[in-house]
N, C-alpha and C positions, 0 to 999 in steps of 0.2 A: 185929106179926108181919111175923117177917124169913123169905122165902123164897126156896131160891138155884137156881139150872138145874138143880141136879143132885141135888137133891131125891129123886130115886129110886135116885140109887148114889150115897151118899155117898164113895166112893173113890175116882169119877172129882171132880180136882179143877180140870181146864181139857180146853180143846177147842180144837183149830188147824183155824182155816177159812184152807182153799185155796184159790187159784186168783181170777180176775176177782171173783166173787160170791162172796157167802157168807152165811149165816143162823144164827143157835139162837134157842131159844125155848122158855119152858116154858107149858105151861096151867094155868094159876091160875082155879080154880074159886072161886066167890064164893057161899055158901048165901044162901038168903032171908031167913031169921033177924039176917043182918050187917048194919048199915048203915055202907057204908064213905065213912068221912070226908075222909081223905086217902089216896092211895098214890103213892110214888115207887120211880122204876126206878133203879138204881145199876150202873154195868156197867163191872169191870176189864179190860183188854187191854193188849196189848203187839202192836206190829207189828213188822214186818220191817224190816229199815234201806234195803234195797234196795227198798221201792217208792217211788212219787213221792207224796210225802206232801201234798202241795199239791193234788192232785186224788182223793187216796184220802179217802175217807167211810164213817163207818159212823153207822147211825140208831137209836134206840131208839123201838122199836113198841109200839102196843096193838091188839090186834086189827088185823093188818094196816094200822093207820092211823101214817104216821109221823109221831112226838112231839115231836123236836127231834131235830135232825142236827150232827154234828160234821163238819169235818176230821183226817186222820188226822196231826197237825200234828206234827213234830218238837219245836217249841217248849213243848210238853208236859210232856215226858219229864222225871223228876226222876232222879235215881242210877241206880234199879232198871229204868229204862224199864217202867216200871209206869204206866198213866195210867187215870183214875177218873172217868168220865161219869156225869151222873143230871137228871132231867129227873121232873117232878111230872107224872104221867098223869092226863088231866080223867076226871074221873068217869062225863062221859058218855059213854066211848067201851068204859064197860065192861059185861060178861051178865053172866049165870051162867055162862059157860065162857070164860076168855080169854087168848087167845096173846099173851105182854107177851115181847119179845126183841129182838135186835138184826140189824141186817141190814148189813153189808160190802157197798161196792163198791172194790175196790182195782186201780191203774194202777201198771204198770212200766217204767221207762226203760229202755233200750241205750245205749249208749257212757257218752259221757264230756262234762264240760266244757258249752262252749257247742253242741257236737253232739245234746246227749242229745236225742233223742224216744223216744215212745212204741210202746213194741215190739207190737202189735196183734196180728199173727201168731206171738210166742212162744206156745211150748205149755207148759200149766201147769205149773210149777216148784216146784222147794221153795222158792226165793228169792220166791213170791208168798203170804206167810202173815199172817195175825196170830192170836195166840193171846186168847184170852177166859178169865177166871178164874172158875169155876163157883161 
């Protein structure tokens, strides 16, 4: 069975997480009559090019437990800029109702060249974002 973040609203095909931190999740109920053998989360995203990719991260979570994390690394980009990440969800983290999702920590640099420094005083701007395909 394949379940998308937007199963409640199939017309919404993406969400944009803005600011230094963000998360997106879906509740996945598991009826008692089903035996789960394997569960895998696959997330497609496009980060802003102005993010400090080496320190910005995305994590796949199951019931608020980090299963796997990745850098929002520019080297993963293909021609379209879309990155796909995936992780197996350990069966022992599952309950009757499960919160499966992604958490982001996004860093931003100001300046150029060798003087690049992280701007922690910058307000949340339209430059700090990651689009997650639902």
